[in-house]
C-alpha positions in Angstrom: -0.5 23.4 -62.2 -2.1 20.9 -59.3 -1.1 21.9 -55.9 -0.3 18.8 -53.9 -2.3 18.9 -50.5 -1.3 17.0 -47.5 -3.8 15.0 -45.8 -5.3 15.7 -42.5 -3.6 14.8 -39.7 -5.5 11.9 -37.8 -5.2 10.4 -34.4 -2.6 7.9 -34.6 -4.6 4.2 -34.1 -4.1 1.9 -31.3 -1.6 -1.1 -32.0 -3.6 -3.9 -33.1 -1.7 -6.2 -30.4 -2.2 -3.8 -27.7 -5.6 -4.7 -26.6 -4.4 -8.6 -26.9 -1.3 -8.0 -24.8 -3.7 -6.1 -22.3 -5.9 -9.0 -22.2 -3.2 -11.5 -21.8 -1.6 -9.6 -19.1 -5.3 -9.9 -17.3 -5.6 -13.6 -18.3 -2.3 -14.8 -17.3 -2.3 -14.2 -13.5 -6.0 -15.8 -13.6 -4.5 -18.9 -15.2 -1.6 -19.3 -12.8 -3.9 -18.8 -9.5 -6.4 -21.6 -11.2 -3.7 -24.1 -11.7 -2.3 -23.1 -8.3 -5.7 -24.2 -6.7 -6.1 -27.1 -8.7 -3.3 -28.5 -7.9 -3.4 -27.8 -4.3 -6.5 -29.3 -4.1 -5.7 -32.4 -6.2 -2.4 -32.8 -3.5 -4.7 -32.6 -0.4 -7.4 -35.3 -2.1 -4.9 -37.9 -3.3 -2.6 -37.9 -0.1 -6.0 -37.8 2.0 -3.7 -34.8 4.3 -6.1 -33.9 7.3 -7.6 -30.4 7.2 -5.9 -29.7 10.7 -2.7 -30.3 8.7 -3.4 -28.2 4.9 -7.0 -27.8 4.6 -8.0 -28.0 0.8 -9.3 -24.9 -1.0 -12.8 -26.1 -1.2 -12.7 -26.5 2.4 -11.3 -22.5 3.0 -14.1 -21.5 1.1 -16.9 -23.0 2.8 -15.3 -22.1 6.0 -15.0 -18.5 4.4 -18.8 -18.4 3.9 -19.9 -20.0 7.1 -17.5 -17.9 9.0 -18.4 -14.5 7.3 -20.3 -12.7 10.0 -17.2 -13.0 12.0 -14.6 -12.8 9.6 -16.1 -9.8 8.3 -16.4 -8.0 11.5 -12.6 -8.5 12.2 -11.8 -7.4 8.8 -13.4 -4.5 9.3 -11.9 -3.9 12.7 -8.2 -4.4 10.8 -9.4 -2.1 7.9 -10.5 1.1 10.1 -6.9 0.4 12.2 -5.2 0.3 8.6 -6.8 3.3 7.5 -6.1 5.5 10.4 -2.3 4.6 10.5 -2.3 5.3 6.9 -4.1 8.7 7.2 -1.3 9.6 10.1 1.5 8.2 8.0 0.5 10.1 4.9 -0.1 13.6 7.0 2.8 13.5 8.9 5.2 12.0 6.5 4.4 14.7 4.0 3.9 17.6 6.8 7.7 16.7 8.2 9.1 16.4 4.7 8.4 20.2 3.6 9.6 21.0 7.1 12.9 19.5 6.4 12.9 21.1 2.6 12.5 24.5 4.2 15.0 24.1 7.1 18.0 21.6 6.4 18.9 22.5 10.0 15.7 21.0 11.0 16.2 17.8 8.5 19.8 17.0 10.1 18.7 17.1 13.5 15.3 14.9 13.0 16.0 12.4 10.0 18.5 10.2 11.8 15.5 9.7 14.4 13.0 8.6 11.7 15.3 5.9 10.6 15.5 4.3 13.7 12.2 4.5 14.2 11.9 2.8 10.9 14.7 0.2 11.4 13.3 -0.8 15.0 11.3 -4.0 14.8 7.0 -3.1 15.3 6.9 -6.5 17.0 9.6 -5.1 19.7 7.6 -1.7 20.0 4.2 -2.9 20.0 4.4 -4.5 23.7 6.0 -1.2 25.2 3.2 1.0 23.7 0.1 -1.3 25.0 1.6 -0.5 28.2 1.6 3.4 28.2 -1.3 3.6 25.7 -4.8 2.4 25.5 -5.1 -0.5 23.2 -6.7 0.9 20.1 -4.6 4.0 20.3 -1.3 1.9 20.4 -2.3 -0.5 17.5 -3.0 2.8 15.1 0.4 3.9 16.3 2.1 0.7 15.1 0.3 0.8 11.9 1.6 4.6 11.6 5.2 4.1 12.7 6.0 1.7 9.4 3.7 3.3 7.1 5.8 6.8 8.0 8.8 6.5 7.1 8.3 5.2 3.2 5.9 8.5 2.7 8.7 10.9 4.4 11.9 9.5 2.7 10.1 9.5 -0.9 8.4 12.9 -0.4 11.8 14.6 0.6 13.5 12.8 -2.2 11.3 14.4 -4.4 11.4 17.8 -3.2 15.1 17.7 -3.3 15.1 16.2 -6.9 14.0 19.7 -8.6 15.9 20.4 -11.6 18.7 22.8 -11.1 18.2 25.0 -14.1 14.0 25.1 -13.3 15.2 26.3 -9.6 17.8 28.8 -11.2 14.8 30.3 -13.2 12.8 30.8 -10.5 15.4 32.6 -8.3 16.1 34.5 -11.6 12.3 35.8 -11.4 12.2 36.6 -7.7 9.7 33.5 -7.0 9.4 33.5 -3.2 10.4 30.5 -1.3 6.2 29.8 -1.0 6.0 30.1 -4.8 8.9 28.2 -5.4 7.2 25.3 -3.3 3.6 25.5 -4.8 4.2 26.0 -8.2 7.9 23.8 -8.9 9.0 21.7 -5.7 5.9 20.0 -5.0 4.8 19.3 -8.4 7.9 17.6 -8.9 8.0 15.6 -5.9 4.4 14.7 -6.7 5.0 11.2 -8.1 7.4 10.1 -5.5 5.2 11.2 -2.8 2.6 8.6 -4.6 5.3 6.1 -4.4 5.7 6.6 -0.9 1.7 6.4 -0.1 1.8 3.0 -2.0 4.3 1.6 0.1 2.6 3.0 3.2 -0.7 1.5 2.5 0.6 -2.2 2.6 3.1 -1.4 5.4 0.2 0.1 7.5 -2.1 -2.9 7.1 0.8 -5.0 8.2 2.0 -3.0 11.2 -2.0 -3.3 12.1 -1.7 -6.6 11.8 1.3 -7.2 14.2 -0.1 -4.9 16.6 -3.3 -6.9 17.0 -1.2 -10.3 17.6 0.6 -8.2 20.3 -2.8 -7.0 22.0 -3.9 -10.3 21.5 -7.8 -9.3 22.6 -10.8 -11.2 22.1 -14.1 -9.9 21.8 -16.4 -8.6 19.0 -13.9 -5.8 18.3 -10.9 -8.1 17.6 -9.2 -8.0 14.3 -8.3 -10.5 11.8 -4.9 -10.9 13.3 -6.6 -12.2 16.6 -8.8 -14.9 14.6 -5.5 -16.2 12.7 -4.2 -16.9 16.2 -7.0 -18.1 17.8 -7.7 -20.6 14.9 -4.2 -21.9 15.4 -4.5 -22.3 19.3 -7.8 -24.3 18.2 -6.2 -26.1 15.3 -9.0 -24.7 13.2 -7.0 -24.1 10.0 -9.2 -23.8 7.3 -10.6 -20.5 9.2 -6.8 -19.4 9.4 -6.4 -19.8 5.6 -9.7 -17.9 5.2 -8.3 -15.2 7.5 -5.3 -15.0 5.4 -7.2 -14.9 2.3 -9.2 -11.8 3.3 -6.1 -10.1 4.5 -4.4 -11.1 1.0 -7.3 -9.7 -0.6 -7.5 -6.5 1.4 -3.8 -5.8 0.7 -4.2 -6.2 -3.0 -7.1 -3.7 -2.8 -5.4 -1.2 -1.1 -2.4 -1.4 -3.6 -4.8 -1.6 -6.2 -6.5 1.7 -5.3 -3.8 3.6 -4.6 -2.0 2.8 -7.9 -5.3 3.7 -9.4 -5.0 7.1 -7.5 -1.8 7.6 -8.4 -2.4 7.0 -12.2 -5.3 9.2 -12.2 -3.4 11.9 -11.0 -0.7 11.5 -13.0 -1.6 10.6 -16.5 -1.9 13.5 -18.3 1.8 14.9 -17.5 4.0 12.5 -16.2 6.2 9.8 -18.0 5.7 6.9 -15.4 1.7 7.3 -16.4 1.8 8.3 -20.1 4.0 4.9 -20.9 1.0 2.9 -19.8 -1.6 4.8 -22.5 0.8 5.6 -25.3 
């Protein structure tokens, strides 16, 4: 009697359409962007629209290349301010969320003021900060204000969303508060925390731009926001569009880096990242 042999288990091959779908997801936005730029160029040329009203994409790219020494320096200034505000928001938001989780009295006392800080328009706060703080410090504080609350609220939500059964199991085995925080609450809150950081990255850039507009300082240390305002005053609209293009590219890069970091951290164990590979 011959015995039936089961074939060895092998890794499941990737779906044949997965690579094509990934390629389509990459190419479609590029095609839409190219079509939009071509339509923009066509409208400007057919209607003979002057550059001080609406510059053509070719004029914007020429200005970007010609004014790159000035624009790149301003971009670096804005990115440094954004990075400083983002780091302050990340550290402050996570630290305060941990304190809230350890003391409900502290959360009840301070969380409403964090909400007030979030809903107050930063454009209204920036002039006051510029009165009482040095200019660069005030700009960084504005970037921190808008990026702080998403980190705080998301991390607090994650720490409070722990499975009750797992929390009871930790309590049953006599785990201390620090052990519960380290081995249960922090891993559970990590996806929420990373989501808050992705939001805070873009908001820190917005806060830096708003503060730079309010500061309105000229000189070598001026950021892209001042270059946009200056170009508007001088009707140098191609440079304004070039600065806006750099700001948009900076925001996309910031979000992309934070999203990549989140994926690399979560890809081996969290469902949100596993779904991208399976």
